[in-house]
Backbone as CSV, one residue per row, in Angstrom:
resi,resn,N_x,N_y,N_z,CA_x,CA_y,CA_z,C_x,C_y,C_z
1,MET,49.329,-4.810,30.729,49.805,-5.618,29.608,48.852,-6.781,29.365
2,GLN,48.492,-6.996,28.109,47.566,-8.071,27.789,48.265,-9.428,27.859
3,PRO,47.573,-10.444,28.396,48.184,-11.768,28.467,48.334,-12.388,27.084
4,THR,49.292,-13.275,26.968,49.468,-14.013,25.719,48.495,-15.181,25.688
5,VAL,48.030,-15.496,24.490,47.011,-16.528,24.308,47.484,-17.529,23.262
6,THR,47.394,-18.812,23.597,47.625,-19.872,22.627,46.287,-20.514,22.281
7,VAL,45.928,-20.497,21.008,44.704,-21.148,20.535,45.076,-22.539,20.034
8,ILE,44.405,-23.560,20.561,44.670,-24.945,20.169,43.450,-25.510,19.458
9,VAL,43.666,-26.019,18.239,42.580,-26.585,17.437,42.982,-27.995,17.001
10,PRO,42.344,-29.043,17.539,42.596,-30.391,17.027,41.857,-30.575,15.706
11,VAL,42.486,-31.230,14.744,41.857,-31.406,13.437,41.995,-32.849,12.970
12,TYR,40.947,-33.323,12.316,40.963,-34.660,11.713,40.039,-34.657,10.504
13,ASN,40.626,-34.785,9.323,39.853,-34.785,8.068,38.855,-33.626,8.043
14,ALA,39.395,-32.422,8.213,38.558,-31.224,8.315,38.783,-30.279,7.146
15,SER,39.103,-30.807,5.979,39.433,-29.944,4.833,38.265,-29.049,4.423
16,ALA,37.033,-29.461,4.703,35.865,-28.673,4.285,35.694,-27.405,5.119
17,THR,36.238,-27.376,6.333,35.969,-26.258,7.237,37.218,-25.584,7.789
18,VAL,38.357,-26.266,7.768,39.524,-25.742,8.475,40.014,-24.420,7.888
19,GLY,39.832,-24.208,6.580,40.239,-22.944,5.975,39.478,-21.767,6.557
20,ASP,38.169,-21.942,6.758,37.359,-20.871,7.351,37.782,-20.602,8.797
21,VAL,38.110,-21.673,9.535,38.570,-21.504,10.910,39.876,-20.718,10.939
22,LEU,40.792,-21.052,10.040,42.076,-20.359,9.962,41.893,-18.874,9.649
23,HIS,41.073,-18.578,8.660,40.817,-17.174,8.312,40.254,-16.414,9.510
24,ALA,39.312,-17.037,10.233,38.692,-16.372,11.377,39.697,-16.120,12.495
25,LEU,40.604,-17.051,12.708,41.578,-16.893,13.787,42.674,-15.895,13.435
26,ILE,43.040,-15.833,12.175,44.074,-14.893,11.758,43.558,-13.459,11.803
27,ASN,42.251,-13.286,11.670,41.654,-11.943,11.627,40.942,-11.574,12.932
28,GLN,41.513,-11.980,14.050,40.946,-11.654,15.354,41.287,-10.220,15.762
29,SER,40.445,-9.646,16.599,40.694,-8.297,17.109,41.806,-8.296,18.149
30,TYR,42.080,-9.434,18.757,43.135,-9.514,19.770,44.487,-9.361,19.089
31,PRO,45.445,-8.666,19.729,46.729,-8.398,19.070,47.435,-9.673,18.601
32,ALA,47.865,-9.672,17.352,48.529,-10.842,16.783,49.819,-11.164,17.517
33,GLU,50.496,-10.134,18.015,51.769,-10.364,18.701,51.589,-11.058,20.048
34,HIS,50.353,-11.095,20.542,50.060,-11.791,21.795,49.320,-13.110,21.550
35,THR,49.268,-13.550,20.302,48.482,-14.728,19.945,49.348,-15.775,19.264
36,GLU,49.187,-17.012,19.691,49.852,-18.157,19.067,48.772,-19.139,18.602
37,LEU,48.860,-19.588,17.359,47.878,-20.517,16.809,48.525,-21.883,16.603
38,LEU,47.999,-22.896,17.294,48.505,-24.258,17.181,47.399,-25.168,16.649
39,PHE,47.622,-25.757,15.501,46.724,-26.756,14.958,47.382,-28.120,15.124
40,VAL,46.637,-29.086,15.673,47.201,-30.408,15.933,46.441,-31.428,15.097
41,ASP,47.111,-31.950,14.071,46.473,-32.928,13.196,46.493,-34.299,13.858
42,ASN,45.375,-35.011,13.740,45.205,-36.301,14.404,45.206,-37.461,13.408
43,GLY,45.915,-37.258,12.274,46.027,-38.326,11.286,45.135,-38.138,10.076
44,SER,44.957,-36.897,9.630,44.079,-36.612,8.494,44.626,-37.223,7.200
45,SER,43.696,-37.534,6.297,44.078,-38.099,4.997,43.343,-37.416,3.851
46,ASP,42.739,-36.237,4.118,41.904,-35.593,3.110,42.460,-34.245,2.644
47,GLY,43.723,-33.990,2.914,44.306,-32.716,2.498,44.261,-31.635,3.545
48,THR,43.803,-31.964,4.752,43.740,-30.973,5.825,45.115,-30.369,6.107
49,GLU,46.133,-31.205,6.163,47.479,-30.722,6.485,47.969,-29.688,5.475
50,ALA,47.698,-29.926,4.199,48.144,-28.995,3.157,47.491,-27.623,3.329
51,ILE,46.220,-27.621,3.695,45.520,-26.351,3.919,46.149,-25.605,5.088
52,ILE,46.393,-26.292,6.184,46.978,-25.649,7.365,48.366,-25.105,7.044
53,ASN,49.151,-25.892,6.303,50.519,-25.484,5.982,50.576,-24.284,5.040
54,SER,49.459,-23.956,4.411,49.438,-22.787,3.529,49.265,-21.485,4.310
55,PHE,49.047,-21.596,5.620,48.910,-20.432,6.487,50.130,-20.335,7.411
56,SER,50.353,-19.157,7.946,51.487,-18.937,8.853,51.081,-19.282,10.289
57,VAL,50.838,-20.565,10.515,50.506,-21.057,11.848,51.360,-22.286,12.122
58,THR,51.364,-22.719,13.367,52.125,-23.911,13.742,51.232,-25.139,13.664
59,MET,51.721,-26.189,13.016,50.979,-27.443,12.976,51.804,-28.542,13.626
60,LEU,51.177,-29.244,14.558,51.770,-30.399,15.199,51.012,-31.642,14.745
61,THR,51.562,-32.805,14.986,50.916,-34.055,14.577,50.861,-35.014,15.754
62,GLU,49.673,-35.496,16.065,49.462,-36.493,17.112,48.904,-37.759,16.463
63,VAL,49.715,-38.798,16.398,49.292,-40.038,15.737,49.295,-41.217,16.690
64,ASN,49.736,-41.019,17.923,49.785,-42.129,18.870,48.397,-42.489,19.392
65,SER,47.494,-41.518,19.419,46.137,-41.765,19.891,45.161,-40.954,19.044
66,THR,44.165,-41.627,18.471,43.166,-40.929,17.672,42.096,-40.378,18.606
67,SER,42.422,-39.272,19.217,41.532,-38.630,20.172,41.818,-37.140,20.161
68,PRO,40.777,-36.294,20.074,41.021,-34.847,20.115,41.649,-34.405,21.428
69,TYR,41.451,-35.180,22.496,42.041,-34.804,23.780,43.540,-35.073,23.787
70,ALA,43.963,-36.154,23.138,45.400,-36.391,22.985,46.020,-35.274,22.156
71,ALA,45.302,-34.846,21.106,45.798,-33.739,20.277,45.878,-32.452,21.090
72,ARG,44.870,-32.183,21.899,44.906,-30.975,22.742,46.048,-31.048,23.749
73,ASN,46.282,-32.230,24.315,47.377,-32.376,25.270,48.723,-32.049,24.629
74,LEU,48.912,-32.506,23.395,50.159,-32.193,22.698,50.282,-30.685,22.489
75,GLY,49.172,-30.055,22.139,49.185,-28.606,21.969,49.519,-27.876,23.255
76,ILE,48.939,-28.331,24.373,49.208,-27.694,25.668,50.690,-27.769,25.998
77,GLN,51.297,-28.900,25.725,52.709,-29.083,26.055,53.631,-28.214,25.200
78,HIS,53.133,-27.744,24.051,53.925,-26.866,23.186,53.487,-25.405,23.284
79,ALA,52.459,-25.132,24.062,51.902,-23.774,24.113,52.797,-22.830,24.908
80,SER,52.913,-21.619,24.421,53.685,-20.597,25.127,52.788,-19.557,25.790
81,GLY,51.495,-19.586,25.525,50.590,-18.567,26.039,50.267,-18.729,27.508
82,GLN,49.898,-17.628,28.134,49.459,-17.646,29.531,48.017,-18.127,29.650
83,ILE,47.269,-17.967,28.585,45.896,-18.459,28.512,45.806,-19.418,27.327
84,ILE,45.128,-20.549,27.532,44.896,-21.510,26.462,43.444,-21.381,26.023
85,ALA,43.235,-21.167,24.732,41.882,-21.087,24.167,41.670,-22.296,23.266
86,PHE,40.579,-23.015,23.494,40.280,-24.206,22.709,39.060,-23.971,21.820
87,THR,39.145,-24.444,20.591,37.971,-24.554,19.735,38.188,-25.743,18.808
88,ASP,37.219,-25.996,17.928,37.276,-27.167,17.053,37.312,-26.758,15.592
89,ALA,37.589,-27.727,14.742,37.744,-27.459,13.313,36.410,-27.289,12.594
90,ASN,35.295,-27.461,13.283,33.987,-27.203,12.672,33.294,-26.002,13.311
91,LYS,34.081,-25.165,13.992,33.524,-23.996,14.677,34.275,-22.751,14.236
92,ILE,33.536,-21.756,13.763,34.126,-20.529,13.243,34.047,-19.449,14.318
93,PRO,35.195,-18.991,14.839,35.158,-17.974,15.887,34.743,-16.604,15.348
94,ASP,33.978,-15.890,16.157,33.675,-14.486,15.891,34.971,-13.688,15.921
95,SER,34.985,-12.535,15.256,36.222,-11.750,15.149,36.724,-11.264,16.509
96,ARG,35.845,-11.178,17.503,36.242,-10.733,18.843,36.306,-11.894,19.833
97,TRP,36.363,-13.094,19.335,36.296,-14.281,20.191,37.390,-14.296,21.256
98,ILE,38.649,-14.161,20.836,39.748,-14.201,21.806,39.641,-13.029,22.779
99,GLU,39.396,-11.843,22.255,39.299,-10.651,23.105,38.236,-10.819,24.183
100,GLU,37.065,-11.332,23.795,35.970,-11.475,24.755,36.227,-12.612,25.742
101,GLY,36.858,-13.687,25.280,37.171,-14.788,26.189,38.175,-14.377,27.243
102,VAL,39.203,-13.654,26.834,40.196,-13.158,27.785,39.546,-12.180,28.760
103,ALA,38.710,-11.291,28.256,38.034,-10.321,29.114,37.164,-11.018,30.155
104,ALA,36.492,-12.097,29.764,35.644,-12.823,30.710,36.468,-13.389,31.860
105,LEU,37.659,-13.872,31.550,38.530,-14.399,32.600,39.030,-13.290,33.519
106,LEU,39.551,-12.230,32.920,40.177,-11.186,33.717,39.163,-10.372,34.507
107,ASN,38.010,-10.093,33.920,37.003,-9.272,34.607,36.367,-10.008,35.784
108,SER,36.277,-11.320,35.669,35.644,-12.108,36.735,36.650,-12.729,37.681
109,GLU,37.936,-12.601,37.334,39.013,-13.238,38.091,38.811,-14.748,38.176
110,ALA,38.184,-15.319,37.144,38.001,-16.770,37.056,39.206,-17.392,36.372
111,GLU,39.310,-18.716,36.504,40.402,-19.446,35.850,39.961,-20.125,34.561
112,LEU,38.647,-20.330,34.411,38.111,-20.964,33.217,36.875,-20.193,32.743
113,ALA,36.698,-20.142,31.424,35.510,-19.503,30.856,35.051,-20.317,29.646
114,GLY,33.805,-20.721,29.684,33.207,-21.403,28.541,32.390,-20.407,27.737
115,GLY,32.679,-20.309,26.440,31.983,-19.342,25.602,30.730,-19.910,24.956
116,ASP,30.023,-19.051,24.241,28.763,-19.418,23.607,29.022,-20.130,22.279
117,ILE,28.288,-21.213,22.042,28.390,-21.971,20.792,27.060,-21.862,20.060
118,LYS,27.066,-21.125,18.974,25.860,-20.979,18.158,25.973,-21.874,16.925
119,PHE,24.848,-22.088,16.254,24.829,-22.958,15.072,24.416,-22.181,13.836
120,ASP,25.133,-22.439,12.756,24.778,-21.877,11.454,23.961,-22.921,10.694
121,THR,22.645,-22.867,10.861,21.778,-23.865,10.240,21.354,-23.490,8.826
122,GLY,21.703,-22.283,8.387,21.334,-21.881,7.038,19.854,-21.567,6.920
123,VAL,19.396,-21.467,5.678,17.996,-21.105,5.416,17.076,-22.303,5.531
124,ASP,17.532,-23.453,5.038,16.673,-24.638,4.992,17.455,-25.861,5.456
125,PRO,17.684,-26.007,6.769,18.490,-27.122,7.257,17.755,-28.449,7.146
126,GLY,18.527,-29.529,7.015,17.946,-30.860,7.051,17.547,-31.212,8.477
127,VAL,16.818,-32.307,8.604,16.335,-32.714,9.922,17.502,-32.999,10.871
128,SER,18.524,-33.694,10.367,19.658,-34.052,11.219,20.432,-32.820,11.667
129,GLU,20.640,-31.868,10.733,21.336,-30.649,11.100,20.561,-29.874,12.166
130,LEU,19.253,-29.820,12.013,18.434,-29.110,12.988,18.476,-29.817,14.342
131,TYR,18.391,-31.137,14.322,18.456,-31.890,15.582,19.803,-31.676,16.279
132,ASP,20.878,-31.671,15.495,22.209,-31.433,16.045,22.272,-30.075,16.733
133,SER,21.715,-29.060,16.084,21.776,-27.705,16.631,20.948,-27.564,17.900
134,LEU,19.920,-28.396,18.055,19.049,-28.305,19.222,19.528,-29.178,20.379
135,THR,20.445,-30.112,20.106,20.777,-31.145,21.082,22.169,-31.004,21.681
136,PHE,23.154,-30.733,20.842,24.540,-30.757,21.310,25.090,-29.342,21.517
137,ASN,26.155,-29.291,22.331,26.951,-28.066,22.506,26.178,-26.879,23.071
138,ASN,25.249,-27.146,23.984,24.586,-26.040,24.686,25.501,-25.606,25.830
139,ASN,26.508,-24.813,25.490,27.537,-24.484,26.476,27.005,-23.588,27.588
140,ARG,26.021,-22.773,27.269,25.412,-21.926,28.311,24.865,-22.803,29.439
141,SER,24.116,-23.832,29.067,23.533,-24.721,30.064,24.608,-25.531,30.783
142,LEU,25.610,-26.005,30.032,26.678,-26.791,30.641,27.403,-26.001,31.717
143,VAL,27.743,-24.752,31.394,28.497,-23.926,32.341,27.643,-23.552,33.544
144,LYS,26.434,-23.078,33.288,25.629,-22.517,34.364,24.925,-23.575,35.216
145,LYS,24.614,-24.734,34.635,23.862,-25.739,35.382,24.692,-26.954,35.790
146,GLU,25.781,-27.243,35.044,26.532,-28.469,35.306,27.991,-28.236,35.666
147,ASN,28.415,-26.984,35.752,29.807,-26.671,36.087,30.789,-27.350,35.143
148,GLY,30.423,-27.407,33.854,31.290,-27.993,32.849,31.258,-27.147,31.591
149,SER,32.168,-27.447,30.676,32.199,-26.708,29.416,32.745,-27.600,28.316
150,ALA,32.220,-27.394,27.110,32.757,-28.078,25.940,34.046,-27.402,25.500
151,CYS,34.969,-28.199,24.969,36.231,-27.641,24.468,36.045,-26.916,23.143
152,GLY,34.850,-26.963,22.584,34.603,-26.214,21.369,34.693,-24.713,21.580
153,ASN,34.621,-24.282,22.841,34.747,-22.861,23.178,35.112,-22.750,24.648
154,LEU,36.394,-22.824,24.918,36.856,-22.854,26.306,38.168,-22.086,26.441
155,PHE,38.241,-21.229,27.466,39.450,-20.483,27.796,39.917,-20.918,29.181
156,VAL,41.212,-21.207,29.308,41.759,-21.705,30.568,43.089,-21.017,30.850
157,LYS,43.246,-20.483,32.078,44.565,-20.015,32.477,45.493,-21.222,32.566
158,LYS,46.660,-21.083,31.995,47.520,-22.253,31.812,47.924,-22.919,33.123
159,GLU,48.011,-22.129,34.201,48.442,-22.721,35.458,47.436,-23.722,36.017
160,VAL,46.192,-23.708,35.503,45.202,-24.689,35.959,45.696,-26.103,35.697
161,PHE,46.379,-26.302,34.573,46.853,-27.637,34.222,47.931,-28.136,35.182
162,GLU,48.588,-27.216,35.895,49.593,-27.634,36.865,48.976,-28.447,37.997
163,LYS,47.730,-28.135,38.317,47.082,-28.831,39.424,46.174,-29.957,38.945
164,THR,45.452,-29.719,37.870,44.467,-30.711,37.423,45.050,-31.752,36.489
165,GLY,46.194,-31.468,35.866,46.723,-32.369,34.859,46.065,-32.147,33.512
166,LEU,46.479,-32.932,32.529,45.967,-32.812,31.172,44.673,-33.605,31.014
167,PHE,44.127,-33.596,29.787,42.912,-34.356,29.498,43.231,-35.858,29.411
168,PRO,42.291,-36.720,29.784,42.469,-38.138,29.466,42.506,-38.298,27.945
169,GLY,43.559,-38.902,27.425,43.785,-38.892,25.981,43.367,-40.129,25.235
170,THR,42.596,-41.029,25.876,42.234,-42.281,25.212,40.767,-42.352,24.814
171,ILE,39.992,-41.302,25.112,38.551,-41.309,24.848,38.232,-40.202,23.862
172,ARG,37.248,-40.442,22.981,36.985,-39.526,21.876,36.087,-38.347,22.241
173,SER,35.148,-38.525,23.157,34.180,-37.465,23.463,33.894,-37.415,24.955
174,GLY,33.459,-36.238,25.408,32.954,-36.092,26.763,33.972,-35.763,27.837
175,MET,35.268,-35.896,27.519,36.270,-35.665,28.552,36.519,-34.185,28.815
176,ASP,36.013,-33.304,27.951,36.074,-31.879,28.267,35.137,-31.561,29.428
177,ILE,33.945,-32.173,29.427,33.011,-31.981,30.543,33.616,-32.570,31.823
178,TRP,34.138,-33.781,31.707,34.771,-34.449,32.857,35.892,-33.590,33.423
179,TRP,36.735,-33.048,32.547,37.907,-32.297,33.008,37.515,-30.954,33.629
180,THR,36.599,-30.220,32.991,36.221,-28.920,33.541,35.468,-29.066,34.862
181,GLN,34.624,-30.089,34.973,33.964,-30.327,36.252,34.989,-30.683,37.323
182,ARG,35.994,-31.422,36.931,37.071,-31.788,37.854,37.832,-30.538,38.303
183,ALA,38.095,-29.623,37.364,38.794,-28.380,37.712,37.985,-27.564,38.713
184,VAL,36.657,-27.532,38.531,35.798,-26.803,39.472,35.859,-27.455,40.849
185,ARG,35.869,-28.790,40.896,35.973,-29.483,42.181,37.311,-29.179,42.861
186,TYR,38.340,-28.902,42.070,39.637,-28.539,42.631,39.637,-27.122,43.190
187,GLY,38.560,-26.377,42.961,38.462,-25.034,43.522,38.626,-23.911,42.520
188,PHE,38.790,-24.233,41.242,38.901,-23.201,40.225,37.515,-22.714,39.824
189,SER,37.457,-21.479,39.360,36.178,-20.850,39.030,35.931,-20.912,37.518
190,LEU,34.712,-21.294,37.149,34.284,-21.371,35.750,33.139,-20.402,35.526
191,VAL,33.261,-19.541,34.504,32.206,-18.584,34.185,31.787,-18.762,32.723
192,PHE,30.606,-18.231,32.416,30.114,-18.263,31.042,30.484,-16.968,30.348
193,ALA,31.192,-17.085,29.222,31.616,-15.909,28.450,30.645,-15.711,27.295
194,GLU,29.579,-14.984,27.562,28.497,-14.853,26.588,28.933,-14.189,25.286
195,LYS,29.870,-13.255,25.354,30.276,-12.522,24.161,31.387,-13.208,23.379
196,ALA,31.942,-14.270,23.938,32.966,-15.036,23.218,32.245,-16.125,22.424
197,VAL,32.010,-15.869,21.143,31.101,-16.704,20.342,31.848,-17.439,19.238
198,VAL,31.513,-18.713,19.088,31.918,-19.456,17.899,30.662,-19.983,17.226
199,CYS,30.728,-20.116,15.916,29.577,-20.591,15.138,29.867,-21.990,14.626
200,CYS,29.030,-22.929,15.016,29.251,-24.343,14.700,28.500,-24.735,13.431
201,ILE,29.143,-25.519,12.592,28.513,-26.072,11.400,27.850,-27.390,11.794
202,PRO,26.522,-27.499,11.718,25.844,-28.706,12.201,26.181,-29.942,11.382
203,ARG,26.068,-31.079,12.031,26.415,-32.354,11.421,25.251,-32.929,10.627
204,LYS,25.608,-33.737,9.642,24.607,-34.511,8.904,24.340,-35.817,9.647
205,PHE,23.376,-36.598,9.144,22.866,-37.753,9.893,23.953,-38.724,10.355
206,PRO,24.864,-39.208,9.482,25.865,-40.180,9.962,26.731,-39.622,11.082
207,GLU,27.102,-38.342,10.966,27.948,-37.733,11.986,27.193,-37.535,13.298
208,VAL,25.883,-37.241,13.212,25.070,-37.088,14.422,25.029,-38.407,15.198
209,ILE,24.834,-39.524,14.477,24.745,-40.828,15.142,26.094,-41.205,15.754
210,LYS,27.173,-40.968,15.017,28.501,-41.259,15.563,28.779,-40.414,16.803
211,LYS,28.407,-39.135,16.735,28.599,-38.243,17.867,27.804,-38.728,19.074
212,SER,26.561,-39.135,18.854,25.716,-39.613,19.948,26.357,-40.811,20.644
213,TYR,26.865,-41.737,19.855,27.497,-42.927,20.436,28.736,-42.543,21.235
214,ARG,29.599,-41.683,20.656,30.836,-41.298,21.339,30.545,-40.581,22.647
215,VAL,29.556,-39.676,22.613,29.192,-38.963,23.836,28.656,-39.938,24.872
216,GLY,27.864,-40.915,24.431,27.308,-41.905,25.347,28.375,-42.693,26.080
217,VAL,29.456,-43.019,25.406,30.530,-43.787,26.038,31.072,-43.063,27.263
218,SER,31.131,-41.740,27.189,31.716,-40.973,28.294,30.766,-40.785,29.471
219,HIS,29.466,-40.921,29.261,28.508,-40.604,30.323,28.677,-41.457,31.577
220,PRO,28.841,-42.802,31.474,29.058,-43.579,32.707,30.316,-43.163,33.455
221,ILE,31.334,-42.732,32.711,32.567,-42.273,33.361,32.281,-41.036,34.202
222,ILE,31.540,-40.084,33.607,31.194,-38.865,34.335,30.292,-39.189,35.526
223,MET,29.333,-40.108,35.329,28.430,-40.488,36.412,29.187,-41.157,37.555
224,LYS,30.123,-42.052,37.229,30.918,-42.710,38.264,31.706,-41.689,39.066
225,THR,32.248,-40.681,38.371,33.003,-39.629,39.052,32.122,-38.895,40.049
226,ARG,30.829,-38.769,39.741,29.887,-38.096,40.639,29.419,-39.002,41.770
227,GLY,29.865,-40.268,41.777,29.492,-41.194,42.835,28.213,-41.965,42.574
228,ILE,27.710,-41.951,41.342,26.494,-42.693,41.004,26.838,-44.169,40.853
229,SER,26.013,-45.032,41.407,26.284,-46.471,41.410,26.044,-47.093,40.044
230,ALA,26.655,-48.246,39.812,26.492,-48.952,38.544,25.033,-49.322,38.281
231,PRO,24.263,-49.832,39.268,22.844,-50.119,39.002,22.054,-48.880,38.586
232,ALA,22.354,-47.751,39.202,21.647,-46.515,38.851,22.010,-46.079,37.436
233,ILE,23.277,-46.237,37.061,23.697,-45.904,35.701,23.009,-46.831,34.700
234,PHE,22.933,-48.113,35.038,22.285,-49.078,34.144,20.812,-48.722,33.937
235,TRP,20.144,-48.278,34.980,18.746,-47.889,34.859,18.601,-46.670,33.950
236,GLU,19.527,-45.730,34.044,19.510,-44.573,33.157,19.694,-45.012,31.699
237,ILE,20.536,-46.008,31.479,20.754,-46.513,30.117,19.472,-47.133,29.563
238,ILE,18.794,-47.922,30.381,17.530,-48.541,29.943,16.531,-47.468,29.540
239,LYS,16.435,-46.402,30.333,15.493,-45.330,30.010,15.894,-44.594,28.735
240,THR,17.185,-44.557,28.443,17.648,-43.876,27.236,17.171,-44.582,25.974
241,PHE,16.986,-45.899,26.042,16.520,-46.658,24.876,15.055,-46.359,24.529
242,LEU,14.313,-45.770,25.457,12.905,-45.484,25.197,12.767,-44.397,24.131
243,PRO,11.689,-44.425,23.338,11.509,-43.396,22.301,11.335,-42.018,22.920
244,PRO,11.754,-40.991,22.213,11.618,-39.626,22.745,10.151,-39.204,22.809
245,ARG,9.874,-38.287,23.705,8.519,-37.764,23.826,8.299,-36.656,22.801
246,ILE,7.162,-36.730,22.140,6.822,-35.694,21.159,6.786,-34.323,21.810
247,SER,6.283,-34.246,23.051,6.184,-32.959,23.743,7.567,-32.347,23.956
248,SER,8.560,-33.189,24.262,9.922,-32.681,24.465,10.503,-32.158,23.166
249,LEU,10.236,-32.871,22.066,10.732,-32.429,20.765,10.079,-31.110,20.358
250,ARG,8.788,-30.976,20.619,8.099,-29.721,20.289,8.662,-28.567,21.098
251,LYS,9.018,-28.829,22.363,9.615,-27.788,23.197,10.958,-27.359,22.623
252,GLN,11.735,-28.340,22.135,13.003,-28.010,21.496,12.780,-27.201,20.221
253,MET,11.778,-27.609,19.440,11.510,-26.933,18.177,11.097,-25.477,18.391
254,ASN,10.499,-25.176,19.540,10.106,-23.801,19.825,11.309,-22.866,19.939
255,GLN,12.510,-23.464,20.127,13.736,-22.662,20.221,14.308,-22.336,18.846
256,SER,13.709,-22.903,17.796,14.264,-22.741,16.450,13.293,-21.984,15.546
257,PRO,13.814,-21.162,14.625,12.946,-20.468,13.668,12.519,-21.366,12.511
258,HIS,13.090,-22.561,12.435,12.815,-23.467,11.322,11.684,-24.439,11.662
259,THR,11.084,-24.980,10.633,10.060,-26.010,10.797,10.452,-27.231,9.983
260,VAL,10.251,-28.404,10.572,10.521,-29.660,9.882,9.417,-30.645,10.232
261,SER,9.398,-31.745,9.516,8.421,-32.792,9.790,8.638,-33.359,11.188
262,SER,7.577,-33.363,11.999,7.678,-33.912,13.358,8.038,-35.382,13.332
263,ALA,7.497,-36.112,12.354,7.773,-37.545,12.257,9.247,-37.799,11.947
264,LYS,9.802,-37.008,11.020,11.214,-37.183,10.671,12.113,-36.804,11.842
265,LEU,11.768,-35.710,12.525,12.564,-35.294,13.673,12.507,-36.349,14.771
266,TRP,11.329,-36.915,14.997,11.168,-37.961,16.001,12.013,-39.182,15.640
267,ALA,12.052,-39.558,14.368,12.841,-40.717,13.941,14.329,-40.480,14.167
268,VAL,14.800,-39.307,13.772,16.222,-38.983,13.985,16.534,-38.974,15.475
269,ALA,15.650,-38.400,16.276,15.873,-38.322,17.714,15.937,-39.708,18.342
270,TRP,15.060,-40.616,17.917,15.059,-41.966,18.507,16.313,-42.742,18.098
271,ILE,16.705,-42.640,16.849,17.934,-43.323,16.418,19.135,-42.745,17.167
272,SER,19.147,-41.432,17.321,20.243,-40.798,18.057,20.253,-41.237,19.518
273,LYS,19.076,-41.297,20.133,18.981,-41.753,21.518,19.442,-43.192,21.660
274,SER,19.096,-44.026,20.680,19.515,-45.430,20.729,21.027,-45.548,20.626
275,ALA,21.625,-44.716,19.757,23.088,-44.706,19.648,23.713,-44.220,20.952
276,LEU,23.097,-43.207,21.567,23.571,-42.705,22.852,23.512,-43.802,23.908
277,ALA,22.393,-44.532,23.941,22.225,-45.606,24.919,23.233,-46.727,24.695
278,ALA,23.479,-47.062,23.418,24.464,-48.101,23.112,25.853,-47.673,23.573
279,GLY,26.189,-46.409,23.349,27.466,-45.891,23.830,27.555,-45.925,25.342
280,ARG,26.469,-45.562,26.008,26.455,-45.602,27.468,26.650,-47.022,27.986
281,LEU,26.005,-47.986,27.333,26.140,-49.376,27.762,27.583,-49.844,27.597
282,TYR,28.184,-49.490,26.464,29.591,-49.845,26.253,30.466,-49.178,27.317
283,GLY,30.207,-47.907,27.585,30.995,-47.192,28.577,30.878,-47.800,29.965
284,LEU,29.666,-48.255,30.330,29.460,-48.866,31.635,30.206,-50.193,31.749
285,LEU,30.183,-50.977,30.663,30.753,-52.327,30.711,32.266,-52.346,30.541
286,PHE,32.802,-51.428,29.749,34.199,-51.579,29.348,35.110,-50.391,29.689
287,MET,34.543,-49.254,30.128,35.376,-48.082,30.378,35.411,-47.774,31.872
288,ASN,36.567,-47.371,32.341,36.742,-47.007,33.742,37.001,-45.514,33.870
289,VAL,36.795,-45.006,35.071,37.127,-43.611,35.330,38.619,-43.430,35.087
290,PRO,39.011,-42.453,34.268,40.439,-42.254,33.994,41.211,-41.974,35.274
291,PRO,42.439,-42.497,35.379,43.256,-42.154,36.542,43.565,-40.667,36.548
292,SER,43.882,-40.149,37.702,44.207,-38.723,37.790,45.388,-38.410,36.888
293,PRO,45.208,-37.504,35.916,46.307,-37.183,35.009,47.474,-36.552,35.774
294,LYS,48.672,-36.786,35.266,49.842,-36.183,35.882,49.794,-34.666,35.692
295,PRO,50.124,-33.917,36.742,50.136,-32.459,36.594,51.097,-32.024,35.498
296,TYR,50.724,-30.983,34.804,51.575,-30.428,33.754,52.275,-29.206,34.310
297,LYS,53.569,-29.146,34.138,54.323,-28.004,34.646,55.215,-27.444,33.548
298,SER,55.311,-26.142,33.529,56.185,-25.487,32.571,56.768,-24.245,33.213
299,ALA,58.041,-24.034,33.038,58.696,-22.840,33.569,58.853,-21.772,32.505
300,GLU,58.227,-21.983,31.350,58.451,-21.114,30.213,57.388,-20.036,30.059
301,TYR,56.543,-19.826,31.039,55.537,-18.778,30.934,55.340,-18.139,32.303
302,LYS,54.848,-16.910,32.293,54.489,-16.235,33.528,53.014,-16.455,33.801
303,ARG,52.681,-16.596,35.054,51.278,-16.735,35.423,50.529,-15.441,35.069
304,VAL,49.253,-15.579,34.725,48.447,-14.413,34.386,48.427,-13.427,35.552
305,ASP,48.377,-13.931,36.770,48.311,-13.057,37.945,49.608,-12.281,38.171
306,ASP,50.688,-12.664,37.499,51.982,-12.014,37.697,52.191,-10.812,36.804
307,ILE,51.258,-10.585,35.843,51.497,-9.510,34.877,50.720,-8.257,35.271
């Protein structure tokens, strides 16, 4: 018998993309009778809610905290599935996404699986879109080298939350890496689900800079969790303010079929790095390692191993 799956998608002012995400999730190869779709609005004001309500899915509202992790936590508490699948409102799942993510868990007997995040850069992407596609959401590297995964493509057996607790709900970015690394330290297994693919729509310049800053805020928290000292973190922040190396950018560009002005790419990269460094400095000075989240328990589902 196939396990039941709850897909959780946090949304905030995502009217430009949420319709495509909904269509992709409704047309999955995985049996609809074993699938639950939960969209959690985080206070949208651009018509996102109306789009979601036009589909036969469940929409919840999280307004107490403007954080995708708070939205995901609300979804987890309402989920009925044995497996929780996470993605975002700017990522379009492949038609076999759920099927392949579930298969990766069951075939490997792992508790967590991070899937592949590809980018739809189009024919002629702007510099910022190209930089975004080369810099963020490299889930293959996160899973295989850092024992972490982005929530943009993550499958988790629900019982994992019983031991690890929910996500820290007060921070905007980076807590998916913190949480999945924490789950691995608890003894759960994380694998890379190469065939479970979502396609990400790259960000434009303002969104890239905002993303860089938000991600930076979380880095000192993750470093502290690893036992890195405050002086060592501060030194890493100082180095982050330095301009990027042209050789590193060229190496990144070799991964892309597109060509852009090296000078423009370098400028975007340096501004992004500066925003990252500013976020890291703020995180070091004002943010603490989140307390251990309370375990989540539910008697309303069967464990995957029981079926």
